[in-house]
C-alpha positions as CSV (number, residue, x, y, z in Angstrom):
1,M,-117.8,-31.4,-3.4
2,L,-118.3,-29.4,-6.6
3,E,-121.5,-27.6,-7.1
4,A,-122.2,-29.0,-10.6
5,K,-125.3,-28.5,-12.7
6,Y,-126.2,-30.7,-15.7
7,Y,-127.7,-29.5,-19.0
8,R,-128.7,-31.0,-22.3
9,D,-128.4,-29.1,-25.6
10,Y,-128.4,-30.3,-29.2
11,G,-127.8,-34.0,-28.4
12,H,-125.1,-33.4,-25.9
13,N,-125.0,-33.7,-22.1
14,Y,-123.0,-31.0,-20.3
15,M,-121.7,-30.7,-16.7
16,I,-121.6,-26.9,-15.8
17,L,-119.1,-25.5,-13.3
18,Q,-118.8,-21.7,-12.6
19,C,-115.6,-20.0,-13.2
20,G,-114.5,-18.2,-10.1
21,Q,-112.0,-15.8,-11.6
22,Q,-112.8,-13.6,-14.6
23,E,-109.1,-13.1,-15.4
24,A,-108.8,-16.9,-15.7
25,V,-110.2,-16.6,-19.2
26,R,-106.9,-15.1,-20.3
27,S,-104.7,-17.7,-18.5
28,Y,-102.6,-20.3,-20.2
29,Q,-104.5,-23.2,-18.5
30,Y,-107.7,-21.8,-19.8
31,K,-106.4,-21.9,-23.4
32,I,-105.0,-25.3,-23.3
33,L,-108.2,-26.6,-21.6
34,T,-110.6,-25.2,-24.2
35,S,-108.3,-26.2,-27.1
36,G,-109.1,-29.9,-26.8
37,K,-105.4,-30.9,-27.3
38,I,-105.4,-33.1,-24.3
39,G,-107.7,-36.1,-25.0
40,E,-107.3,-37.5,-21.5
41,I,-109.4,-34.8,-20.0
42,L,-113.0,-33.7,-20.7
43,K,-113.6,-31.3,-23.6
44,C,-114.6,-27.9,-22.3
45,S,-116.1,-24.8,-23.7
46,V,-116.8,-21.4,-22.0
47,R,-120.1,-19.6,-22.0
48,H,-120.9,-16.1,-20.5
49,V,-124.4,-15.9,-19.0
50,N,-125.7,-12.8,-17.1
51,G,-122.1,-11.5,-16.5
52,S,-120.8,-14.9,-15.2
53,T,-118.5,-17.3,-16.9
54,Y,-119.2,-21.0,-16.8
55,Y,-117.2,-24.1,-17.9
56,Y,-119.3,-26.5,-20.0
57,Y,-117.8,-30.0,-19.9
58,D,-119.1,-32.6,-22.5
59,I,-120.1,-35.8,-20.6
60,S,-122.1,-37.4,-23.4
61,S,-122.1,-41.3,-23.3
62,R,-119.7,-41.3,-20.4
63,T,-120.3,-42.8,-17.0
64,S,-118.7,-41.7,-13.7
65,L,-116.5,-44.1,-11.7
66,D,-118.9,-43.9,-8.9
67,S,-121.8,-45.0,-11.1
68,L,-119.8,-47.6,-12.9
69,Y,-119.1,-49.6,-9.8
70,R,-122.1,-48.9,-7.6
71,G,-123.2,-52.2,-6.3
72,R,-120.2,-54.0,-7.9
73,K,-116.8,-55.2,-6.8
74,M,-113.4,-54.3,-8.2
75,S,-110.8,-56.8,-8.9
76,R,-107.0,-56.3,-8.7
77,A,-106.7,-55.7,-12.4
78,Q,-109.5,-53.1,-12.3
79,V,-107.9,-51.2,-9.5
80,K,-104.6,-51.2,-11.3
81,D,-106.2,-50.0,-14.4
82,V,-107.7,-47.0,-12.7
83,L,-104.5,-46.0,-11.0
84,S,-102.4,-46.5,-14.1
85,Q,-104.7,-44.4,-16.3
86,I,-104.7,-41.6,-13.7
87,Q,-101.0,-41.7,-13.7
88,G,-101.1,-41.3,-17.5
89,I,-103.4,-38.3,-17.1
90,Y,-100.9,-36.7,-14.7
91,A,-98.1,-37.4,-17.3
92,K,-100.1,-35.7,-20.0
93,L,-100.8,-32.7,-18.0
94,A,-97.1,-32.4,-17.0
95,G,-96.2,-32.4,-20.7
96,Y,-98.4,-29.3,-21.3
97,F,-97.2,-27.6,-18.0
98,M,-100.6,-27.7,-16.6
99,D,-101.1,-27.5,-12.7
100,E,-101.8,-30.9,-11.4
101,A,-103.9,-29.5,-8.6
102,G,-106.6,-28.8,-11.3
103,L,-107.3,-32.6,-11.8
104,V,-110.3,-33.6,-9.8
105,L,-109.9,-37.0,-8.2
106,L,-113.4,-37.5,-7.0
107,P,-115.0,-40.8,-8.0
108,E,-118.2,-39.0,-9.2
109,H,-116.1,-36.8,-11.5
110,I,-113.8,-39.4,-13.0
111,Y,-115.5,-40.5,-16.1
112,Y,-115.2,-43.7,-18.2
113,D,-115.5,-43.7,-22.0
114,I,-117.1,-47.0,-22.9
115,T,-116.3,-46.6,-26.6
116,A,-112.6,-45.9,-26.0
117,K,-112.4,-48.1,-22.8
118,R,-110.5,-45.5,-21.0
119,Y,-110.8,-43.0,-18.0
120,I,-111.2,-39.3,-18.7
121,G,-110.3,-36.8,-16.0
122,L,-112.0,-33.5,-15.1
123,Y,-109.7,-30.6,-15.1
124,Y,-111.1,-27.6,-13.2
125,P,-108.7,-24.7,-12.9
126,D,-110.4,-23.4,-9.8
127,H,-110.3,-26.7,-8.0
128,R,-108.6,-26.6,-4.7
129,P,-108.1,-30.1,-3.3
130,E,-107.3,-31.0,0.3
131,E,-103.6,-30.3,0.7
132,T,-103.2,-32.9,3.4
133,N,-104.8,-35.9,1.5
134,P,-105.8,-35.1,-2.2
135,Y,-106.1,-38.7,-2.9
136,G,-108.4,-39.5,0.1
137,A,-111.7,-39.7,-1.7
138,L,-110.4,-41.9,-4.5
139,L,-108.6,-44.3,-2.1
140,S,-111.5,-44.5,0.1
141,F,-113.8,-45.4,-2.8
142,L,-111.4,-48.2,-3.9
143,A,-111.2,-49.5,-0.3
144,E,-115.0,-49.8,-0.2
145,H,-115.4,-51.4,-3.6
146,I,-112.6,-53.9,-3.8
147,D,-113.3,-57.7,-3.7
148,G,-113.3,-58.6,0.0
149,E,-112.1,-62.2,-0.8
150,D,-108.8,-60.9,-2.1
151,R,-107.1,-60.4,1.3
152,D,-103.8,-59.4,-0.2
153,L,-105.5,-56.7,-2.3
154,A,-107.3,-55.4,0.7
155,E,-104.2,-55.0,2.7
156,R,-102.3,-53.2,-0.1
157,V,-105.3,-50.7,-0.6
158,Y,-105.5,-50.1,3.1
159,R,-101.8,-49.5,3.2
160,M,-102.3,-46.8,0.4
161,C,-105.0,-45.1,2.5
162,E,-102.6,-45.0,5.6
163,M,-99.6,-43.6,3.5
164,A,-101.9,-41.1,1.8
165,E,-102.4,-39.3,5.1
166,E,-98.6,-38.5,5.0
167,N,-97.1,-35.8,2.9
168,C,-95.5,-36.5,-0.5
169,F,-97.7,-39.3,-1.6
170,F,-98.3,-39.7,-5.3
171,V,-100.2,-42.1,-7.5
172,E,-96.9,-43.7,-8.4
173,D,-96.5,-44.8,-4.8
174,A,-100.0,-46.4,-4.9
175,L,-99.0,-48.3,-8.1
176,R,-95.7,-49.3,-6.4
177,I,-97.5,-50.7,-3.4
178,L,-99.9,-52.6,-5.7
179,E,-97.2,-54.1,-7.8
180,E,-94.5,-54.9,-5.3
181,D,-93.8,-58.5,-4.1
182,E,-94.2,-58.5,-0.4
183,E,-92.7,-61.2,1.9
184,P,-96.1,-62.7,3.0
185,V,-97.0,-63.1,-0.6
186,M,-93.8,-65.1,-1.1
187,E,-94.3,-67.1,1.9
188,T,-97.8,-68.0,0.7
189,A,-96.3,-68.9,-2.6
190,R,-93.8,-71.2,-1.0
191,E,-96.5,-72.8,1.1
192,K,-98.4,-73.5,-2.1
193,I,-95.3,-75.0,-3.7
194,V,-94.7,-77.3,-0.6
195,Q,-98.3,-78.2,-0.6
196,G,-98.2,-79.0,-4.3
197,E,-95.2,-81.3,-3.8
198,Q,-97.0,-83.1,-1.0
199,D,-100.0,-83.5,-3.1
200,L,-97.7,-84.7,-5.9
201,V,-96.2,-87.4,-3.6
202,I,-99.6,-88.5,-2.3
203,T,-100.8,-88.7,-5.9
204,W,-97.7,-90.7,-6.9
205,A,-98.2,-93.2,-4.0
206,A,-102.0,-93.7,-4.9
207,D,-101.1,-94.2,-8.5
208,H,-98.3,-96.7,-7.5
209,D,-100.7,-98.6,-5.3
210,T,-103.2,-98.6,-8.0
211,A,-100.6,-99.8,-10.5
212,E,-99.8,-102.7,-8.2
213,D,-103.4,-103.6,-7.7
214,C,-103.9,-103.5,-11.5
215,T,-100.8,-105.8,-11.9
216,E,-102.2,-108.3,-9.5
217,S,-105.6,-108.1,-11.2
218,E,-103.9,-108.6,-14.6
219,E,-102.0,-111.7,-13.4
220,Y,-105.2,-113.2,-11.9
221,A,-107.1,-112.5,-15.1
222,H,-104.3,-114.1,-17.2
223,K,-104.3,-117.3,-15.1
224,S,-108.2,-117.4,-15.3
225,E,-107.9,-116.9,-19.1
226,K,-105.4,-119.9,-19.3
227,K,-107.7,-122.0,-17.2
228,N,-110.6,-121.2,-19.4
229,L,-108.7,-122.1,-22.5
230,F,-108.0,-125.6,-21.4
231,Y,-111.3,-127.1,-22.3
232,P,-111.6,-125.6,-25.8
233,V,-108.1,-126.6,-26.8
234,F,-108.6,-130.2,-25.7
235,A,-111.9,-130.4,-27.3
236,L,-110.3,-129.3,-30.5
237,L,-107.6,-131.8,-30.2
238,S,-110.2,-134.5,-29.5
239,V,-112.1,-133.6,-32.7
240,L,-108.9,-133.8,-34.7
241,G,-108.0,-137.1,-33.1
242,I,-111.5,-138.6,-34.0
243,A,-111.2,-137.1,-37.6
244,G,-107.7,-138.7,-38.1
245,A,-108.8,-142.0,-36.8
246,V,-111.8,-142.1,-39.1
247,A,-109.6,-141.1,-42.0
248,V,-107.1,-143.8,-41.4
249,Y,-109.9,-146.4,-41.0
250,S,-111.4,-145.4,-44.3
251,M,-108.4,-145.0,-46.5
252,Y,-106.4,-148.1,-45.4
253,E,-107.1,-151.8,-45.1
254,L,-106.4,-152.7,-41.5
255,T,-106.0,-156.0,-39.7
256,Q,-108.3,-157.0,-36.9
257,R,-105.8,-155.9,-34.4
258,E,-105.3,-152.4,-36.0
259,E,-109.1,-152.0,-36.1
260,L,-109.2,-152.6,-32.4
261,V,-106.7,-150.0,-31.8
262,I,-108.6,-147.5,-34.0
263,Y,-111.7,-148.3,-32.0
264,G,-109.9,-147.7,-28.8
265,V,-108.6,-144.3,-30.1
266,L,-112.0,-143.2,-31.2
267,A,-113.5,-144.2,-27.8
268,S,-110.8,-142.3,-25.9
269,M,-111.2,-139.2,-28.0
270,G,-115.0,-139.3,-27.7
271,V,-114.7,-139.5,-23.9
272,C,-112.3,-136.6,-23.9
273,L,-114.5,-134.6,-26.2
274,F,-117.5,-135.2,-23.9
275,F,-115.7,-134.0,-20.7
276,C,-114.4,-130.9,-22.6
277,I,-117.8,-130.0,-23.7
278,A,-119.3,-130.5,-20.3
279,G,-116.3,-128.4,-18.8
280,I,-117.0,-125.6,-21.3
281,F,-120.8,-125.4,-20.3
282,A,-119.9,-125.6,-16.6
283,A,-117.5,-122.7,-16.8
284,G,-120.0,-120.6,-18.7
285,R,-122.8,-121.3,-16.2
286,K,-120.4,-120.4,-13.3
287,K,-119.5,-117.1,-14.9
288,A,-123.1,-116.2,-15.4
289,V,-124.0,-117.1,-11.7
290,T,-121.0,-115.2,-10.4
291,G,-122.0,-112.0,-12.4
292,K,-125.6,-112.3,-11.1
293,E,-124.3,-112.5,-7.6
294,R,-122.1,-109.5,-8.0
295,D,-125.1,-107.5,-9.3
296,K,-127.3,-108.6,-6.4
297,E,-124.5,-107.7,-3.9
298,S,-124.1,-104.3,-5.3
299,R,-127.9,-103.6,-5.3
300,E,-128.1,-104.9,-1.8
301,G,-125.1,-102.7,-0.7
302,Y,-126.8,-99.7,-2.5
303,F,-130.1,-100.1,-0.9
304,S,-129.0,-101.4,2.5
305,D,-128.7,-98.0,4.1
306,F,-132.0,-96.9,2.7
307,D,-133.8,-100.0,3.9
308,E,-132.2,-99.7,7.3
309,E,-133.4,-96.1,7.6
310,L,-136.8,-97.0,6.3
311,Y,-137.4,-99.8,8.7
312,R,-135.5,-98.4,11.7
313,E,-137.5,-98.2,14.9
314,P,-138.7,-94.6,15.5
315,R,-137.7,-92.7,18.5
316,N,-141.3,-92.2,19.7
317,S,-143.3,-95.2,18.6
318,R,-147.1,-94.8,18.6
319,P,-149.4,-97.3,20.3
320,G,-150.2,-100.1,17.9
321,E,-146.9,-99.9,16.0
322,S,-144.4,-102.8,16.1
323,A,-140.8,-102.1,17.0
324,G,-139.3,-103.0,13.8
325,C,-142.1,-102.1,11.3
326,P,-143.9,-98.9,12.1
327,Q,-147.3,-98.3,10.4
328,T,-146.5,-96.1,7.5
329,P,-149.4,-93.6,6.7
330,S,-150.6,-93.2,3.2
331,L,-150.0,-90.1,1.1
332,D,-153.6,-89.0,1.4
333,Q,-153.3,-89.3,5.2
334,V,-150.2,-87.2,5.4
335,L,-151.8,-84.4,3.1
336,N,-154.9,-84.4,5.1
337,R,-153.0,-84.2,8.4
338,D,-150.9,-81.4,7.2
339,M,-153.8,-79.4,5.8
340,D,-155.7,-79.8,9.1
341,L,-152.8,-78.5,11.1
342,E,-152.3,-75.5,8.8
343,M,-156.0,-74.6,8.8
344,A,-155.9,-74.8,12.6
345,G,-153.3,-72.2,12.9
346,Y,-150.2,-74.3,13.0
347,R,-147.1,-73.9,10.9
348,P,-144.3,-76.4,10.0
349,E,-140.9,-75.8,11.3
350,P,-138.2,-76.3,8.6
351,G,-136.2,-79.5,9.0
352,R,-138.4,-81.1,11.6
353,S,-141.2,-83.5,11.2
354,A,-144.6,-83.5,13.0
355,E,-143.7,-86.4,15.2
356,E,-140.5,-84.5,16.3
357,G,-142.4,-81.3,17.3
358,G,-142.1,-79.7,13.9
359,W,-145.6,-78.3,14.0
360,N,-145.5,-75.4,16.4
361,A,-148.5,-73.5,17.6
362,A,-149.3,-70.3,15.9
363,E,-149.4,-68.5,19.3
364,R,-145.7,-69.3,19.8
365,R,-144.8,-67.8,16.4
366,G,-146.9,-64.7,16.7
367,Q,-149.0,-65.6,13.7
368,A,-152.8,-65.8,13.2
369,Q,-154.6,-67.5,16.0
370,P,-156.8,-70.6,15.4
371,D,-159.7,-68.2,16.1
372,D,-158.9,-66.3,12.9
373,Y,-159.8,-69.2,10.6
374,G,-161.9,-68.1,7.8
375,R,-160.8,-64.4,7.9
376,T,-159.2,-62.6,4.9
377,V,-156.1,-60.5,5.6
378,F,-155.3,-57.7,3.3
379,F,-151.6,-57.1,2.6
380,D,-149.6,-54.5,0.7
381,E,-148.5,-55.9,-2.6
382,R,-145.4,-53.7,-2.8
383,A,-144.2,-54.8,0.6
384,V,-144.1,-58.5,-0.3
385,G,-144.0,-58.4,-4.1
386,E,-141.2,-57.4,-6.4
387,C,-141.1,-54.0,-8.3
388,K,-141.4,-54.5,-12.0
389,L,-141.5,-52.4,-15.1
390,Y,-144.1,-53.7,-17.6
391,A,-143.5,-53.1,-21.4
392,M,-146.3,-51.0,-23.0
393,D,-145.1,-51.5,-26.7
394,K,-146.5,-54.2,-28.9
395,K,-143.1,-55.2,-30.2
396,N,-141.4,-55.1,-26.8
397,K,-142.2,-58.0,-24.5
398,N,-139.1,-57.5,-22.2
399,H,-140.4,-56.7,-18.7
400,I,-137.8,-55.5,-16.2
401,E,-137.8,-57.0,-12.7
402,L,-136.2,-54.9,-10.1
403,R,-135.0,-57.5,-7.6
404,E,-131.7,-56.0,-6.4
405,F,-130.6,-52.5,-6.0
406,P,-128.8,-50.6,-7.5
407,C,-130.0,-51.9,-10.8
408,T,-128.6,-50.5,-14.1
409,I,-130.2,-50.9,-17.6
410,G,-128.8,-50.3,-21.0
411,K,-127.7,-52.2,-24.2
412,M,-124.2,-53.1,-23.3
413,A,-124.1,-56.6,-21.9
414,G,-121.6,-57.1,-19.1
415,C,-121.8,-53.5,-17.9
416,V,-125.6,-53.4,-16.9
417,D,-128.0,-55.6,-14.9
418,H,-130.7,-55.6,-17.6
419,V,-129.9,-55.5,-21.3
420,L,-132.3,-53.6,-23.6
421,A,-131.4,-54.5,-27.2
422,D,-132.7,-51.3,-28.9
423,S,-130.7,-48.8,-30.8
424,S,-132.3,-45.9,-29.0
425,V,-131.0,-47.1,-25.6
426,S,-127.6,-46.0,-24.5
427,R,-124.9,-48.4,-23.3
428,I,-125.5,-47.5,-19.8
429,H,-128.8,-45.7,-19.9
430,A,-130.4,-45.4,-16.3
431,R,-130.1,-46.7,-12.8
432,F,-132.6,-47.7,-10.1
433,D,-131.9,-47.2,-6.4
434,R,-133.9,-47.9,-3.3
435,Q,-134.0,-45.7,-0.2
436,G,-136.3,-47.4,2.3
437,E,-139.7,-47.7,0.6
438,R,-138.7,-45.2,-2.1
439,V,-137.6,-46.3,-5.6
440,L,-135.4,-43.7,-7.3
441,L,-134.5,-43.4,-11.0
442,T,-131.3,-41.7,-12.3
443,D,-130.5,-40.8,-15.8
444,M,-126.9,-41.9,-16.7
445,N,-126.0,-39.3,-19.3
446,S,-128.2,-41.2,-21.9
447,T,-128.2,-39.9,-25.5
448,N,-131.9,-40.2,-26.2
449,G,-132.9,-39.4,-22.6
450,T,-134.9,-40.9,-19.8
451,F,-138.6,-39.8,-19.4
452,K,-141.0,-39.9,-16.4
453,N,-144.6,-39.4,-17.3
454,G,-143.6,-37.8,-20.6
455,L,-141.1,-35.3,-19.0
456,R,-137.5,-35.7,-20.0
457,M,-135.1,-35.9,-17.1
458,R,-131.9,-33.9,-16.9
459,P,-128.5,-35.8,-17.1
460,Q,-127.7,-37.3,-13.8
461,E,-131.1,-36.2,-12.4
462,T,-132.7,-38.4,-9.8
463,V,-136.5,-38.7,-9.4
464,E,-138.8,-40.9,-7.4
465,I,-141.1,-43.2,-9.2
466,E,-144.4,-44.5,-7.9
467,P,-146.8,-47.3,-8.9
468,G,-148.6,-46.1,-12.2
469,D,-145.8,-43.9,-13.5
470,E,-144.7,-44.2,-17.1
471,V,-141.1,-44.5,-17.7
472,R,-139.5,-44.3,-21.2
473,F,-135.9,-45.2,-22.1
474,G,-135.3,-43.9,-25.6
475,N,-138.2,-45.4,-27.6
476,L,-139.1,-48.1,-25.1
477,N,-142.1,-47.4,-22.9
478,Y,-142.8,-49.0,-19.5
479,C,-145.2,-48.8,-16.7
480,Y,-144.0,-49.1,-13.1
481,R,-146.3,-51.4,-10.9
């Protein structure tokens, strides 16, 4: 653990580490470190104070890996991104012949630049990592913050931790373990393929059965349609026959015998027309009755279970109730009964009714006795209530509810828990934590600072806040209650 101090000067936040060797100022690593040629590591300047030399690392608007994923889970892509960028930092250091041991692989000292969306390492020439396991702290952090639902990722990360205990383990080995195709993964993939084929066969069979059912329904509908067209067609033919007979009778001079034939044709056509019209009305009425019966059956089927449950004989019937139709109390009776039981010191048990013993005596639950009726019990509002920051500015009506911890605030949506859309607020401005009954506030290297009761906090400083304290993020003022 490095003994780091934090300082703010002229709009910049600095992390200060002491230089252990005075002659290190003349070394090659020192010159490359302070030149700013390597953009993958923090910019560094050197200051001499009271005969001692200090490294000043600029950490403005940057968040450590530990703070970035505190209270969050890392996916496979995020783990791979961290390891890949660390590998790139090592490659850059090797290109400038820098000692790789100087790169600090501690989660609290691996910083993330939100603007550039990249990780930036801390190079400390006096750093002496553990020779046995220099990657131990980083891999332990990844193992604690990975998504537990991804079993394969968990197995790979734990395998990295085991191999890191051995000698000659590098970040390339961690990436190889993360990217390699293992046999269990292939077996799982094959199982998924087989299962997919089975699902495809089942789906095809279901579709095939459905197609056959549809074909049968179509044939039945086609026959019904033909049957329904019989009466209209013959009615039309009867009308045409009557019209033809009338036309012949009016246009030609007919003998008595021909007139009798015409009368017979008209009578026959009239009878056919009558029966056709009667058949059409009968078919329409039958269709309407069938539709009503189907609707009635569907409604009866929908409500049958409900009616059966409603009128089912209760387990413990009360005196005066019939076996099939219990006396249902009114809404007022139910409310009055429940209110009386609660006032007498009884509490309802979730999922059970009063008849089933759902109202348990207060003595059995350790709650207030029936003798305590009428008393007033004082309680601690902080113990049962939620912590909240109330906005004090007229233009700001955005209160902050602290429900879950850790809780981060800032203006960058997706990276913080509460978004404050104000230009004076940093992307990741501050973080709230809870330790028992204590609520802690930490400044996350904010540009315009975090204030408690008017006093500006140092970068990465953690203070306890109490009810009544005023907290300010940039230009936004809040009162903690």
